[in-house]
C-alpha positions in Angstrom: 0.0 0.0 0.0 1.5 3.4 -1.0 0.6 5.0 2.4 2.5 2.3 4.3 5.5 2.8 2.0 5.4 6.6 2.7 5.4 5.9 6.5 8.3 3.5 6.0 10.2 6.0 3.9 9.7 8.7 6.6 11.0 6.4 9.3 14.1 5.6 7.2 14.8 9.2 6.1 18.1 10.6 7.5 19.2 7.3 9.0 22.4 5.5 8.1 24.5 2.6 9.3 23.0 0.4 12.0 20.2 2.9 12.6 19.1 2.3 9.0 19.5 -1.5 9.4 17.3 -1.4 12.5 14.5 -0.1 10.3 15.1 -2.1 7.2 15.6 -5.7 8.7 13.0 -7.9 10.3 13.7 -9.2 13.8 13.7 -12.7 12.5 16.4 -11.8 10.0 18.4 -10.0 12.6 18.4 -13.0 14.9 19.4 -15.2 12.0 22.3 -12.7 11.2 23.3 -12.9 14.9 23.4 -16.7 14.8 25.6 -16.6 11.6 27.9 -14.0 13.0 28.2 -15.9 16.4 29.2 -19.0 14.4 31.8 -17.0 12.5 33.2 -15.7 15.8 33.5 -19.2 17.2 35.4 -20.2 14.0 37.7 -17.2 14.3 38.4 -18.2 17.9 39.4 -21.7 16.8 41.6 -20.2 14.1 43.2 -17.9 16.7 44.2 -21.0 18.7 45.9 -22.5 15.7 47.6 -19.1 14.8 49.0 -18.8 18.3 50.4 -22.3 18.0 48.5 -23.5 21.1 48.0 -26.9 19.3 49.7 -29.0 16.7 47.4 -28.2 13.9 49.2 -25.4 11.8 47.5 -22.7 9.8 48.8 -20.3 7.2 47.0 -17.4 9.0 49.4 -15.2 11.1 48.7 -14.3 14.7 47.9 -10.7 13.6 45.5 -11.9 10.9 43.7 -14.2 13.4 43.4 -11.4 15.9 42.1 -9.0 13.3 39.5 -11.5 12.2 38.5 -12.2 15.8 37.9 -8.4 16.3 36.0 -8.2 13.0 33.7 -11.0 14.0 33.2 -9.6 17.5 32.1 -6.3 15.9 29.7 -8.1 13.7 28.1 -9.9 16.7 27.9 -6.6 18.6 26.3 -5.0 15.6 23.6 -7.6 15.4 23.0 -7.3 19.2 22.6 -3.5 18.7 20.2 -3.9 15.9 18.1 -6.3 18.0 18.1 -3.7 20.8 20.0 -6.0 23.2 22.1 -4.0 25.7 25.8 -4.4 25.1 27.6 -4.5 28.5 30.5 -2.2 29.2 33.8 -3.6 30.5 32.9 -3.0 34.2 29.7 -5.0 33.7 31.6 -7.8 32.1 34.3 -7.9 34.9 31.7 -8.5 37.6 29.1 -10.4 35.6 27.6 -13.7 36.9 29.6 -15.5 34.3 32.8 -13.9 35.4 32.2 -14.8 39.0 31.3 -18.4 38.2 34.4 -18.7 36.0 36.7 -17.3 38.7 35.2 -19.7 41.2 35.8 -22.7 39.0 39.4 -21.6 38.4 40.0 -21.0 42.1 38.7 -24.5 42.8 40.9 -26.0 40.0 44.0 -24.3 41.4 42.9 -25.1 45.0 42.7 -21.4 45.9 39.3 -21.7 47.6 
């Protein structure tokens, strides 16, 4: 319907980057993009293990390339979260998050520091 299109155009007008994406993409497609980008982040993490020679499976990717790819995939995941309206925690929130506390507790137990 032309009236709906005009409303859509007015919502989009003046927007760019992720602000435009938020208007142009469906929530379903945004969640799908998040899943794809999260998968790519996981693969980049595995490649970083190989690039840092923490295992015996060599790669032609340098440490710098692996780190750059890891940062790129992290930005892609954060972009998807932003588009979905999911709050991205700051560093202080991450440092004292429930996950951080559980992780520290497991490590303390492992190293008999509890």
